[in-house]
All heavy atoms as TSV, in Angstrom:
chain	resi	resn	atom	element	x	y	z
A	1	MET	N	N	0.869	-1.184	-0.032
A	1	MET	CA	C	0.004	0.011	0.020
A	1	MET	C	C	0.891	1.318	0.028
A	1	MET	O	O	1.967	1.205	0.589
A	1	MET	CB	C	-0.858	-0.019	1.142
A	1	MET	CG	C	-1.766	1.118	1.464
A	1	MET	SD	S	-2.731	1.099	2.969
A	1	MET	CE	C	-3.903	-0.261	2.547
A	2	GLN	N	N	0.501	2.380	-0.645
A	2	GLN	CA	C	1.225	3.528	-0.706
A	2	GLN	C	C	0.628	4.665	0.150
A	2	GLN	O	O	-0.655	4.704	0.428
A	2	GLN	CB	C	1.428	4.035	-2.076
A	2	GLN	CG	C	2.097	3.158	-3.067
A	2	GLN	CD	C	2.164	3.659	-4.434
A	2	GLN	OE1	O	2.203	4.824	-4.663
A	2	GLN	NE2	N	2.298	2.852	-5.407
A	3	ALA	N	N	1.361	5.597	0.651
A	3	ALA	CA	C	0.950	6.568	1.402
A	3	ALA	C	C	1.945	7.813	1.197
A	3	ALA	O	O	2.964	7.782	0.534
A	3	ALA	CB	C	0.754	6.204	2.805
A	4	THR	N	N	1.599	8.858	1.916
A	4	THR	CA	C	2.388	10.124	1.967
A	4	THR	C	C	2.785	10.405	3.362
A	4	THR	O	O	1.950	10.446	4.267
A	4	THR	CB	C	1.786	11.214	1.365
A	4	THR	OG1	O	1.361	10.867	0.035
A	4	THR	CG2	C	2.671	12.492	1.193
A	5	ALA	N	N	4.169	10.609	3.651
A	5	ALA	CA	C	4.649	10.994	4.966
A	5	ALA	C	C	3.996	12.222	5.228
A	5	ALA	O	O	3.927	13.254	4.565
A	5	ALA	CB	C	6.047	10.992	5.065
A	6	TYR	N	N	3.430	12.293	6.441
A	6	TYR	CA	C	2.817	13.490	6.941
A	6	TYR	C	C	3.600	14.180	8.300
A	6	TYR	O	O	3.801	15.319	8.158
A	6	TYR	CB	C	1.303	13.067	7.477
A	6	TYR	CG	C	0.429	14.225	7.910
A	6	TYR	CD1	C	0.282	15.388	7.131
A	6	TYR	CD2	C	-0.180	14.216	9.156
A	6	TYR	CE1	C	-0.512	16.378	7.606
A	6	TYR	CE2	C	-1.078	15.084	9.656
A	6	TYR	CZ	C	-1.163	16.272	8.808
A	6	TYR	OH	O	-1.992	17.344	9.231
A	7	THR	N	N	3.828	13.408	9.145
A	7	THR	CA	C	4.576	13.880	10.380
A	7	THR	C	C	5.696	12.770	10.687
A	7	THR	O	O	5.480	11.593	10.414
A	7	THR	CB	C	3.767	14.011	11.551
A	7	THR	OG1	O	3.273	12.925	12.071
A	7	THR	CG2	C	2.618	15.057	11.358
A	8	TYR	N	N	6.774	13.304	11.236
A	8	TYR	CA	C	7.752	12.308	11.686
A	8	TYR	C	C	8.582	13.060	12.897
A	8	TYR	O	O	8.908	14.180	12.744
A	8	TYR	CB	C	8.776	11.990	10.667
A	8	TYR	CG	C	9.892	11.295	11.132
A	8	TYR	CD1	C	9.794	10.009	11.592
A	8	TYR	CD2	C	11.184	11.709	11.078
A	8	TYR	CE1	C	10.814	9.232	11.941
A	8	TYR	CE2	C	12.362	11.074	11.623
A	8	TYR	CZ	C	12.088	9.719	12.097
A	8	TYR	OH	O	13.142	9.022	12.452
A	9	ASP	N	N	8.762	12.414	14.005
A	9	ASP	CA	C	9.537	12.836	15.103
A	9	ASP	C	C	10.868	12.078	15.244
A	9	ASP	O	O	10.769	10.856	15.557
A	9	ASP	CB	C	8.787	12.641	16.430
A	9	ASP	CG	C	9.502	13.143	17.608
A	9	ASP	OD1	O	10.661	13.350	17.563
A	9	ASP	OD2	O	8.852	13.295	18.700
A	10	PRO	N	N	11.985	12.578	14.906
A	10	PRO	CA	C	13.229	11.861	14.829
A	10	PRO	C	C	13.620	11.348	16.201
A	10	PRO	O	O	14.423	10.265	16.341
A	10	PRO	CB	C	14.257	12.846	14.246
A	10	PRO	CG	C	13.710	14.083	14.386
A	10	PRO	CD	C	12.218	14.039	14.492
A	11	GLU	N	N	13.165	12.054	17.253
A	11	GLU	CA	C	13.591	11.554	18.642
A	11	GLU	C	C	12.910	10.173	18.950
A	11	GLU	O	O	13.482	9.347	19.642
A	11	GLU	CB	C	13.271	12.594	19.724
A	11	GLU	CG	C	14.229	13.842	19.581
A	11	GLU	CD	C	14.030	14.759	20.639
A	11	GLU	OE1	O	13.602	14.442	21.736
A	11	GLU	OE2	O	14.382	16.018	20.418
A	12	THR	N	N	11.504	10.124	18.644
A	12	THR	CA	C	10.935	8.966	18.960
A	12	THR	C	C	10.690	7.885	17.791
A	12	THR	O	O	10.318	6.750	17.963
A	12	THR	CB	C	9.441	9.236	19.512
A	12	THR	OG1	O	8.774	9.878	18.400
A	12	THR	CG2	C	9.536	10.197	20.650
A	13	ARG	N	N	11.053	8.395	16.651
A	13	ARG	CA	C	10.859	7.637	15.340
A	13	ARG	C	C	9.548	7.306	15.027
A	13	ARG	O	O	9.266	6.110	14.677
A	13	ARG	CB	C	11.935	6.362	15.392
A	13	ARG	CG	C	13.396	6.825	15.474
A	13	ARG	CD	C	14.378	5.757	15.484
A	13	ARG	NE	N	13.913	4.392	16.100
A	13	ARG	CZ	C	13.903	4.226	17.468
A	13	ARG	NH1	N	14.263	5.215	18.266
A	13	ARG	NH2	N	13.559	3.016	17.895
A	14	THR	N	N	8.586	8.114	15.531
A	14	THR	CA	C	7.136	7.798	15.245
A	14	THR	C	C	6.617	8.867	14.339
A	14	THR	O	O	7.235	10.069	14.290
A	14	THR	CB	C	6.393	7.714	16.558
A	14	THR	OG1	O	6.470	9.063	17.241
A	14	THR	CG2	C	6.862	6.740	17.446
A	15	GLY	N	N	5.461	8.697	13.855
A	15	GLY	CA	C	4.691	9.795	13.103
A	15	GLY	C	C	3.435	9.283	12.414
A	15	GLY	O	O	2.899	8.375	13.036
A	16	GLN	N	N	3.049	9.910	11.420
A	16	GLN	CA	C	1.775	9.585	10.705
A	16	GLN	C	C	2.066	9.639	9.266
A	16	GLN	O	O	2.928	10.441	8.738
A	16	GLN	CB	C	0.598	10.572	10.992
A	16	GLN	CG	C	0.114	10.429	12.386
A	16	GLN	CD	C	-1.004	11.414	12.550
A	16	GLN	OE1	O	-1.005	12.480	12.121
A	16	GLN	NE2	N	-2.013	11.012	13.346
A	17	VAL	N	N	1.322	8.819	8.493
A	17	VAL	CA	C	1.216	8.986	6.996
A	17	VAL	C	C	-0.233	9.262	6.758
A	17	VAL	O	O	-1.168	9.021	7.449
A	17	VAL	CB	C	1.627	7.604	6.301
A	17	VAL	CG1	C	3.103	7.268	6.736
A	17	VAL	CG2	C	0.717	6.477	6.645
A	18	LEU	N	N	-0.337	9.777	5.470
A	18	LEU	CA	C	-1.794	10.016	5.020
A	18	LEU	C	C	-2.014	9.023	3.898
A	18	LEU	O	O	-1.134	8.947	2.854
A	18	LEU	CB	C	-1.880	11.459	4.355
A	18	LEU	CG	C	-1.803	12.500	5.350
A	18	LEU	CD1	C	-1.951	13.989	4.591
A	18	LEU	CD2	C	-2.868	12.472	6.421
A	19	LEU	N	N	-3.056	8.297	3.952
A	19	LEU	CA	C	-3.455	7.433	2.875
A	19	LEU	C	C	-3.962	8.235	1.706
A	19	LEU	O	O	-4.153	9.457	1.898
A	19	LEU	CB	C	-4.592	6.373	3.281
A	19	LEU	CG	C	-4.245	5.563	4.478
A	19	LEU	CD1	C	-5.398	4.640	4.798
A	19	LEU	CD2	C	-3.014	4.717	4.207
A	20	ASP	N	N	-4.111	7.724	0.527
A	20	ASP	CA	C	-4.503	8.390	-0.644
A	20	ASP	C	C	-5.949	9.085	-0.397
A	20	ASP	O	O	-6.158	10.086	-1.116
A	20	ASP	CB	C	-4.405	7.727	-1.900
A	20	ASP	CG	C	-3.014	7.312	-2.266
A	20	ASP	OD1	O	-2.141	8.008	-1.800
A	20	ASP	OD2	O	-2.828	6.422	-3.062
A	21	ASP	N	N	-6.639	8.537	0.458
A	21	ASP	CA	C	-8.089	9.207	0.708
A	21	ASP	C	C	-7.930	10.302	1.775
A	21	ASP	O	O	-9.111	10.831	2.132
A	21	ASP	CB	C	-8.985	8.184	0.986
A	21	ASP	CG	C	-8.807	7.387	2.387
A	21	ASP	OD1	O	-7.821	7.838	3.083
A	21	ASP	OD2	O	-9.654	6.565	2.673
A	22	GLY	N	N	-6.827	10.550	2.335
A	22	GLY	CA	C	-6.574	11.566	3.187
A	22	GLY	C	C	-6.705	11.044	4.716
A	22	GLY	O	O	-6.479	11.949	5.555
A	23	THR	N	N	-6.825	9.805	4.944
A	23	THR	CA	C	-6.839	9.239	6.143
A	23	THR	C	C	-5.535	9.185	6.926
A	23	THR	O	O	-4.615	8.646	6.357
A	23	THR	CB	C	-7.515	7.844	6.231
A	23	THR	OG1	O	-8.747	7.919	5.654
A	23	THR	CG2	C	-7.576	7.283	7.677
A	24	PRO	N	N	-5.304	9.851	8.097
A	24	PRO	CA	C	-4.052	9.701	8.742
A	24	PRO	C	C	-4.049	8.394	9.514
A	24	PRO	O	O	-4.882	7.942	10.126
A	24	PRO	CB	C	-4.098	10.810	9.793
A	24	PRO	CG	C	-5.453	11.178	10.033
A	24	PRO	CD	C	-6.226	10.730	8.735
A	25	VAL	N	N	-2.825	7.772	9.330
A	25	VAL	CA	C	-2.537	6.554	10.086
A	25	VAL	C	C	-1.205	6.660	10.745
A	25	VAL	O	O	-0.232	6.997	10.212
A	25	VAL	CB	C	-2.552	5.360	9.145
A	25	VAL	CG1	C	-2.261	4.022	9.934
A	25	VAL	CG2	C	-3.899	5.260	8.425
A	26	PRO	N	N	-1.262	6.441	12.124
A	26	PRO	CA	C	0.077	6.464	12.713
A	26	PRO	C	C	0.966	5.319	12.649
A	26	PRO	O	O	0.511	4.212	12.333
A	26	PRO	CB	C	-0.346	6.637	14.328
A	26	PRO	CG	C	-1.639	5.936	14.241
A	26	PRO	CD	C	-2.384	6.149	12.976
A	27	PHE	N	N	2.254	5.509	12.814
A	27	PHE	CA	C	3.291	4.477	12.881
A	27	PHE	C	C	4.127	4.625	13.975
A	27	PHE	O	O	4.391	5.624	14.535
A	27	PHE	CB	C	4.060	4.292	11.541
A	27	PHE	CG	C	4.927	5.527	11.181
A	27	PHE	CD1	C	6.224	5.619	11.712
A	27	PHE	CD2	C	4.555	6.502	10.443
A	27	PHE	CE1	C	7.096	6.699	11.434
A	27	PHE	CE2	C	5.299	7.653	10.120
A	27	PHE	CZ	C	6.530	7.611	10.722
A	28	ASP	N	N	4.630	3.508	14.587
A	28	ASP	CA	C	5.522	3.522	15.757
A	28	ASP	C	C	7.045	3.201	15.361
A	28	ASP	O	O	7.208	2.970	14.250
A	28	ASP	CB	C	4.985	2.498	16.791
A	28	ASP	CG	C	4.944	1.055	16.278
A	28	ASP	OD1	O	5.450	0.662	15.277
A	28	ASP	OD2	O	4.221	0.180	16.887
A	29	ALA	N	N	7.779	3.285	16.426
A	29	ALA	CA	C	9.197	3.063	16.185
A	29	ALA	C	C	9.550	1.662	15.618
A	29	ALA	O	O	10.339	1.621	14.640
A	29	ALA	CB	C	10.034	3.374	17.338
A	30	PRO	N	N	8.959	0.646	16.008
A	30	PRO	CA	C	9.337	-0.583	15.373
A	30	PRO	C	C	8.979	-0.712	13.908
A	30	PRO	O	O	9.796	-1.312	13.026
A	30	PRO	CB	C	8.510	-1.725	16.204
A	30	PRO	CG	C	8.410	-1.039	17.545
A	30	PRO	CD	C	8.174	0.360	17.240
A	31	ALA	N	N	7.832	-0.151	13.581
A	31	ALA	CA	C	7.588	-0.113	12.108
A	31	ALA	C	C	8.542	0.765	11.346
A	31	ALA	O	O	8.996	0.329	10.136
A	31	ALA	CB	C	6.038	0.444	11.870
A	32	PHE	N	N	8.962	1.894	11.823
A	32	PHE	CA	C	9.902	2.723	11.208
A	32	PHE	C	C	11.319	1.975	11.138
A	32	PHE	O	O	11.967	1.880	10.153
A	32	PHE	CB	C	10.152	3.925	11.971
A	32	PHE	CG	C	11.127	4.926	11.282
A	32	PHE	CD1	C	10.779	5.735	10.176
A	32	PHE	CD2	C	12.422	5.013	11.812
A	32	PHE	CE1	C	11.658	6.598	9.536
A	32	PHE	CE2	C	13.322	5.915	11.148
A	32	PHE	CZ	C	13.032	6.586	10.118
A	33	ASP	N	N	11.782	1.294	12.172
A	33	ASP	CA	C	13.047	0.687	12.257
A	33	ASP	C	C	13.057	-0.544	11.348
A	33	ASP	O	O	14.033	-0.788	10.693
A	33	ASP	CB	C	13.338	0.180	13.674
A	33	ASP	CG	C	13.626	1.361	14.705
A	33	ASP	OD1	O	13.900	2.477	14.216
A	33	ASP	OD2	O	13.496	1.104	15.782
A	34	ARG	N	N	11.931	-1.253	11.240
A	34	ARG	CA	C	11.889	-2.421	10.280
A	34	ARG	C	C	12.121	-2.052	8.881
A	34	ARG	O	O	12.713	-2.704	8.024
A	34	ARG	CB	C	10.495	-3.086	10.484
A	34	ARG	CG	C	10.402	-4.385	9.658
A	34	ARG	CD	C	9.176	-5.101	10.087
A	34	ARG	NE	N	9.114	-6.360	9.290
A	34	ARG	CZ	C	7.969	-6.565	8.609
A	34	ARG	NH1	N	6.888	-5.713	8.585
A	34	ARG	NH2	N	7.885	-7.607	7.700
A	35	GLY	N	N	11.812	-0.808	8.469
A	35	GLY	CA	C	11.964	-0.406	7.140
A	35	GLY	C	C	13.371	0.075	6.846
A	35	GLY	O	O	13.728	0.259	5.628
A	36	GLY	N	N	14.286	0.234	7.805
A	36	GLY	CA	C	15.607	0.639	7.584
A	36	GLY	C	C	15.991	2.077	7.234
A	36	GLY	O	O	16.975	2.386	6.758
A	37	LEU	N	N	14.948	2.878	7.503
A	37	LEU	CA	C	14.987	4.290	7.133
A	37	LEU	C	C	15.849	4.989	8.204
A	37	LEU	O	O	15.818	4.509	9.478
A	37	LEU	CB	C	13.774	4.954	6.948
A	37	LEU	CG	C	12.757	4.425	5.876
A	37	LEU	CD1	C	11.353	5.139	5.901
A	37	LEU	CD2	C	13.440	4.671	4.522
A	38	ARG	N	N	16.571	6.142	7.847
A	38	ARG	CA	C	17.261	6.903	8.744
A	38	ARG	C	C	16.494	8.122	9.149
A	38	ARG	O	O	16.686	8.769	10.090
A	38	ARG	CB	C	18.683	7.067	8.292
A	38	ARG	CG	C	19.502	5.946	8.232
A	38	ARG	CD	C	20.744	6.145	7.609
A	38	ARG	NE	N	21.507	7.148	8.337
A	38	ARG	CZ	C	22.765	7.640	7.933
A	38	ARG	NH1	N	23.204	7.319	6.797
A	38	ARG	NH2	N	23.304	8.643	8.653
A	39	LEU	N	N	15.733	8.690	8.113
A	39	LEU	CA	C	15.008	9.950	8.249
A	39	LEU	C	C	13.803	9.898	7.293
A	39	LEU	O	O	13.752	9.117	6.293
A	39	LEU	CB	C	15.826	11.041	7.767
A	39	LEU	CG	C	15.435	12.507	7.822
A	39	LEU	CD1	C	15.117	12.871	9.277
A	39	LEU	CD2	C	16.387	13.388	7.148
A	40	LEU	N	N	12.776	10.618	7.697
A	40	LEU	CA	C	11.575	10.704	6.831
A	40	LEU	C	C	11.115	12.105	6.814
A	40	LEU	O	O	11.054	12.881	7.880
A	40	LEU	CB	C	10.432	9.825	7.484
A	40	LEU	CG	C	9.185	9.618	6.702
A	40	LEU	CD1	C	9.617	8.860	5.311
A	40	LEU	CD2	C	8.156	8.730	7.416
A	41	ARG	N	N	10.784	12.778	5.603
A	41	ARG	CA	C	10.446	14.071	5.445
A	41	ARG	C	C	8.962	14.093	5.075
A	41	ARG	O	O	8.650	13.260	4.210
A	41	ARG	CB	C	11.347	14.838	4.402
A	41	ARG	CG	C	12.656	15.123	4.855
A	41	ARG	CD	C	13.424	15.713	3.880
A	41	ARG	NE	N	13.466	15.101	2.647
A	41	ARG	CZ	C	14.378	14.603	2.023
A	41	ARG	NH1	N	15.725	14.730	2.539
A	41	ARG	NH2	N	14.277	13.936	0.918
A	42	PRO	N	N	8.130	15.029	5.560
A	42	PRO	CA	C	6.769	15.291	5.095
A	42	PRO	C	C	6.680	15.354	3.590
A	42	PRO	O	O	7.526	16.134	3.020
A	42	PRO	CB	C	6.297	16.486	5.887
A	42	PRO	CG	C	7.038	16.446	7.119
A	42	PRO	CD	C	8.575	16.031	6.673
A	43	GLY	N	N	5.794	14.719	3.065
A	43	GLY	CA	C	5.605	14.781	1.601
A	43	GLY	C	C	6.184	13.633	0.861
A	43	GLY	O	O	5.809	13.507	-0.367
A	44	GLN	N	N	7.176	12.879	1.368
A	44	GLN	CA	C	7.647	11.746	0.710
A	44	GLN	C	C	6.675	10.697	0.511
A	44	GLN	O	O	5.828	10.372	1.526
A	44	GLN	CB	C	8.863	11.171	1.538
A	44	GLN	CG	C	10.173	12.053	1.525
A	44	GLN	CD	C	11.289	11.299	2.276
A	44	GLN	OE1	O	11.096	11.117	3.502
A	44	GLN	NE2	N	12.331	11.108	1.550
A	45	ARG	N	N	6.744	9.999	-0.552
A	45	ARG	CA	C	5.850	8.822	-0.866
A	45	ARG	C	C	6.478	7.674	-0.259
A	45	ARG	O	O	7.736	7.452	-0.306
A	45	ARG	CB	C	5.764	8.591	-2.437
A	45	ARG	CG	C	4.766	9.539	-3.017
A	45	ARG	CD	C	3.424	9.449	-2.553
A	45	ARG	NE	N	2.611	8.416	-3.154
A	45	ARG	CZ	C	1.368	8.051	-2.847
A	45	ARG	NH1	N	0.745	8.745	-1.898
A	45	ARG	NH2	N	0.787	7.081	-3.294
A	46	VAL	N	N	5.742	6.885	0.476
A	46	VAL	CA	C	6.206	5.803	1.154
A	46	VAL	C	C	5.366	4.542	0.942
A	46	VAL	O	O	4.223	4.502	0.431
A	46	VAL	CB	C	6.206	6.010	2.747
A	46	VAL	CG1	C	7.190	7.089	3.061
A	46	VAL	CG2	C	4.760	6.388	3.280
A	47	ARG	N	N	5.884	3.335	1.096
A	47	ARG	CA	C	5.199	2.093	0.979
A	47	ARG	C	C	5.003	1.657	2.441
A	47	ARG	O	O	6.000	1.679	3.163
A	47	ARG	CB	C	6.058	1.070	0.177
A	47	ARG	CG	C	5.346	-0.276	0.068
A	47	ARG	CD	C	6.137	-1.170	-0.877
A	47	ARG	NE	N	7.232	-1.756	-0.065
A	47	ARG	CZ	C	7.277	-2.659	0.757
A	47	ARG	NH1	N	6.125	-3.409	0.943
A	47	ARG	NH2	N	8.339	-3.116	1.393
A	48	ILE	N	N	3.831	1.140	2.724
A	48	ILE	CA	C	3.541	0.660	4.083
A	48	ILE	C	C	2.858	-0.716	3.905
A	48	ILE	O	O	2.215	-1.048	3.040
A	48	ILE	CB	C	2.583	1.606	4.788
A	48	ILE	CG1	C	1.352	1.875	4.051
A	48	ILE	CG2	C	3.219	3.042	5.113
A	48	ILE	CD1	C	0.202	2.606	4.849
A	49	GLU	N	N	3.158	-1.369	5.122
A	49	GLU	CA	C	2.402	-2.650	5.209
A	49	GLU	C	C	1.605	-2.485	6.469
A	49	GLU	O	O	1.984	-1.935	7.419
A	49	GLU	CB	C	3.349	-3.839	5.378
A	49	GLU	CG	C	4.172	-4.167	4.036
A	49	GLU	CD	C	5.014	-5.388	4.196
A	49	GLU	OE1	O	5.079	-6.102	5.234
A	49	GLU	OE2	O	5.878	-5.569	3.247
A	50	VAL	N	N	0.354	-2.927	6.512
A	50	VAL	CA	C	-0.599	-2.741	7.603
A	50	VAL	C	C	-1.192	-3.992	8.129
A	50	VAL	O	O	-1.278	-5.042	7.246
A	50	VAL	CB	C	-1.688	-1.769	7.297
A	50	VAL	CG1	C	-1.145	-0.307	6.964
A	50	VAL	CG2	C	-2.556	-2.203	6.168
A	51	GLU	N	N	-1.513	-4.049	9.302
A	51	GLU	CA	C	-2.376	-5.267	9.912
A	51	GLU	C	C	-3.598	-4.617	10.451
A	51	GLU	O	O	-3.692	-3.418	10.933
A	51	GLU	CB	C	-1.565	-5.884	11.073
A	51	GLU	CG	C	-0.436	-6.704	10.802
A	51	GLU	CD	C	0.152	-7.270	12.019
A	51	GLU	OE1	O	-0.207	-6.980	13.048
A	51	GLU	OE2	O	1.047	-8.102	11.792
A	52	GLY	N	N	-4.714	-5.366	10.282
A	52	GLY	CA	C	-5.950	-4.867	10.919
A	52	GLY	C	C	-6.755	-3.934	10.004
A	52	GLY	O	O	-6.411	-3.797	8.904
A	53	GLY	N	N	-7.778	-3.223	10.526
A	53	GLY	CA	C	-8.627	-2.497	9.638
A	53	GLY	C	C	-9.416	-3.484	8.690
A	53	GLY	O	O	-9.003	-4.380	8.370
A	54	ASN	N	N	-10.694	-2.906	8.472
A	54	ASN	CA	C	-11.553	-3.685	7.610
A	54	ASN	C	C	-11.760	-3.017	6.209
A	54	ASN	O	O	-12.586	-3.614	5.471
A	54	ASN	CB	C	-12.824	-4.081	8.185
A	54	ASN	CG	C	-13.741	-3.018	8.533
A	54	ASN	OD1	O	-13.410	-1.818	8.084
A	54	ASN	ND2	N	-14.771	-3.104	9.247
A	55	GLY	N	N	-11.138	-1.982	5.877
A	55	GLY	CA	C	-11.325	-1.373	4.634
A	55	GLY	C	C	-12.546	-0.542	4.538
A	55	GLY	O	O	-12.883	0.103	3.603
A	56	ALA	N	N	-13.323	-0.443	5.604
A	56	ALA	CA	C	-14.665	0.325	5.603
A	56	ALA	C	C	-14.562	1.391	6.482
A	56	ALA	O	O	-15.726	1.764	7.096
A	56	ALA	CB	C	-15.776	-0.752	5.866
A	57	GLY	N	N	-13.518	2.001	6.604
A	57	GLY	CA	C	-13.407	3.233	7.449
A	57	GLY	C	C	-13.156	2.989	8.965
A	57	GLY	O	O	-13.108	3.818	9.671
A	58	GLN	N	N	-12.960	1.723	9.379
A	58	GLN	CA	C	-12.684	1.332	10.722
A	58	GLN	C	C	-11.203	1.375	10.868
A	58	GLN	O	O	-10.541	0.382	11.010
A	58	GLN	CB	C	-13.291	-0.006	10.997
A	58	GLN	CG	C	-14.766	0.031	10.821
A	58	GLN	CD	C	-15.404	0.830	11.814
A	58	GLN	OE1	O	-14.965	0.972	13.015
A	58	GLN	NE2	N	-16.520	1.420	11.427
A	59	ASP	N	N	-10.404	2.507	10.894
A	59	ASP	CA	C	-9.053	2.561	10.977
A	59	ASP	C	C	-8.459	2.518	12.271
A	59	ASP	O	O	-7.326	2.574	12.566
A	59	ASP	CB	C	-8.594	3.923	10.345
A	59	ASP	CG	C	-8.933	3.920	8.757
A	59	ASP	OD1	O	-8.669	2.873	8.115
A	59	ASP	OD2	O	-9.338	4.915	8.301
A	60	THR	N	N	-9.364	2.394	13.443
A	60	THR	CA	C	-8.841	2.348	14.737
A	60	THR	C	C	-7.979	1.210	14.972
A	60	THR	O	O	-7.103	1.171	15.723
A	60	THR	CB	C	-9.954	2.430	15.749
A	60	THR	OG1	O	-10.906	1.433	15.446
A	60	THR	CG2	C	-10.655	3.787	15.630
A	61	ALA	N	N	-8.215	-0.091	14.297
A	61	ALA	CA	C	-7.458	-1.185	14.535
A	61	ALA	C	C	-6.433	-1.338	13.458
A	61	ALA	O	O	-5.668	-2.279	13.585
A	61	ALA	CB	C	-8.458	-2.356	14.396
A	62	ARG	N	N	-6.281	-0.317	12.489
A	62	ARG	CA	C	-5.282	-0.443	11.538
A	62	ARG	C	C	-4.047	-0.119	12.195
A	62	ARG	O	O	-3.758	0.904	12.861
A	62	ARG	CB	C	-5.687	0.479	10.459
A	62	ARG	CG	C	-4.606	0.216	9.189
A	62	ARG	CD	C	-5.135	1.151	8.093
A	62	ARG	NE	N	-6.262	0.675	7.446
A	62	ARG	CZ	C	-6.910	1.113	6.488
A	62	ARG	NH1	N	-6.446	2.396	5.985
A	62	ARG	NH2	N	-7.972	0.626	5.925
A	63	ARG	N	N	-2.915	-0.900	11.907
A	63	ARG	CA	C	-1.594	-0.714	12.478
A	63	ARG	C	C	-0.501	-0.896	11.396
A	63	ARG	O	O	-0.517	-1.907	10.787
A	63	ARG	CB	C	-1.299	-1.718	13.510
A	63	ARG	CG	C	0.100	-1.535	14.273
A	63	ARG	CD	C	0.085	-2.394	15.561
A	63	ARG	NE	N	0.543	-3.709	15.120
A	63	ARG	CZ	C	1.756	-4.124	15.003
A	63	ARG	NH1	N	2.713	-3.435	15.056
A	63	ARG	NH2	N	1.969	-5.429	14.593
A	64	ILE	N	N	0.336	0.058	11.229
A	64	ILE	CA	C	1.484	0.037	10.268
A	64	ILE	C	C	2.448	-0.810	10.849
A	64	ILE	O	O	3.053	-0.528	11.942
A	64	ILE	CB	C	1.882	1.390	9.938
A	64	ILE	CG1	C	0.947	2.044	9.170
A	64	ILE	CG2	C	3.146	1.293	9.023
A	64	ILE	CD1	C	1.306	3.587	8.978
A	65	THR	N	N	3.004	-1.976	10.097
A	65	THR	CA	C	3.908	-2.870	10.658
A	65	THR	C	C	5.338	-2.405	9.839
A	65	THR	O	O	6.366	-2.957	10.276
A	65	THR	CB	C	3.697	-4.251	10.401
A	65	THR	OG1	O	3.288	-4.462	9.065
A	65	THR	CG2	C	2.320	-4.606	11.195
A	66	LEU	N	N	5.314	-1.792	8.777
A	66	LEU	CA	C	6.452	-1.485	7.983
A	66	LEU	C	C	6.292	-0.156	7.163
A	66	LEU	O	O	5.220	-0.022	6.640
A	66	LEU	CB	C	6.769	-2.573	6.937
A	66	LEU	CG	C	8.014	-2.274	5.974
A	66	LEU	CD1	C	9.300	-2.469	6.641
A	66	LEU	CD2	C	7.841	-3.193	4.768
A	67	ILE	N	N	7.296	0.749	7.322
A	67	ILE	CA	C	7.242	1.793	6.405
A	67	ILE	C	C	8.655	1.887	5.756
A	67	ILE	O	O	9.653	1.948	6.359
A	67	ILE	CB	C	6.947	3.110	7.264
A	67	ILE	CG1	C	6.791	4.389	6.321
A	67	ILE	CG2	C	7.849	3.372	8.500
A	67	ILE	CD1	C	6.233	5.574	6.962
A	68	THR	N	N	8.644	2.142	4.557
A	68	THR	CA	C	9.841	2.327	3.809
A	68	THR	C	C	9.555	3.302	2.535
A	68	THR	O	O	8.419	3.597	2.236
A	68	THR	CB	C	10.329	1.023	3.199
A	68	THR	OG1	O	11.691	1.161	2.725
A	68	THR	CG2	C	9.578	0.350	2.224
A	69	LEU	N	N	10.640	3.688	1.855
A	69	LEU	CA	C	10.375	4.719	0.765
A	69	LEU	C	C	9.838	3.935	-0.470
A	69	LEU	O	O	10.159	2.741	-0.691
A	69	LEU	CB	C	11.793	5.458	0.348
A	69	LEU	CG	C	12.363	6.283	1.301
A	69	LEU	CD1	C	13.594	6.852	0.870
A	69	LEU	CD2	C	11.338	7.374	1.726
A	70	GLN	N	N	8.914	4.619	-1.122
A	70	GLN	CA	C	8.376	4.034	-2.334
A	70	GLN	C	C	9.349	4.172	-3.438
A	70	GLN	O	O	9.963	5.200	-3.739
A	70	GLN	CB	C	7.059	4.822	-2.749
A	70	GLN	CG	C	6.494	4.457	-3.961
A	70	GLN	CD	C	5.892	3.001	-4.004
A	70	GLN	OE1	O	5.445	2.548	-2.964
A	70	GLN	NE2	N	5.989	2.314	-4.937
A	71	THR	N	N	9.617	3.003	-4.042
A	71	THR	CA	C	10.546	3.032	-5.325
A	71	THR	C	C	9.725	2.563	-6.505
A	71	THR	O	O	8.795	1.846	-6.482
A	71	THR	CB	C	11.680	2.068	-5.093
A	71	THR	OG1	O	11.216	0.660	-4.761
A	71	THR	CG2	C	12.562	2.546	-3.929
A	72	PHE	N	N	10.135	3.067	-7.709
A	72	PHE	CA	C	9.494	2.727	-8.867
A	72	PHE	C	C	10.199	1.678	-9.658
A	72	PHE	O	O	11.376	1.595	-9.822
A	72	PHE	CB	C	9.185	3.959	-9.676
A	72	PHE	CG	C	8.325	4.938	-8.900
A	72	PHE	CD1	C	8.860	6.031	-8.134
A	72	PHE	CD2	C	6.888	4.826	-8.947
A	72	PHE	CE1	C	8.093	6.828	-7.438
A	72	PHE	CE2	C	6.121	5.604	-8.136
A	72	PHE	CZ	C	6.720	6.671	-7.553
């Protein structure tokens, strides 16, 4: 799944991405670390892997397990 980096805190290695429909989804330090990134800037296109959520707007259970840069 693709998204756009929205926020990032380098001290905690946490932040949020925006899905293409504008929905913000948070990510935690383990998801960031798993992607091998060193820095993330708002506006960068990223690839994410998620667990949970049912695709019908129930994003409270959606959890990002990996975030990395989108490559073409």
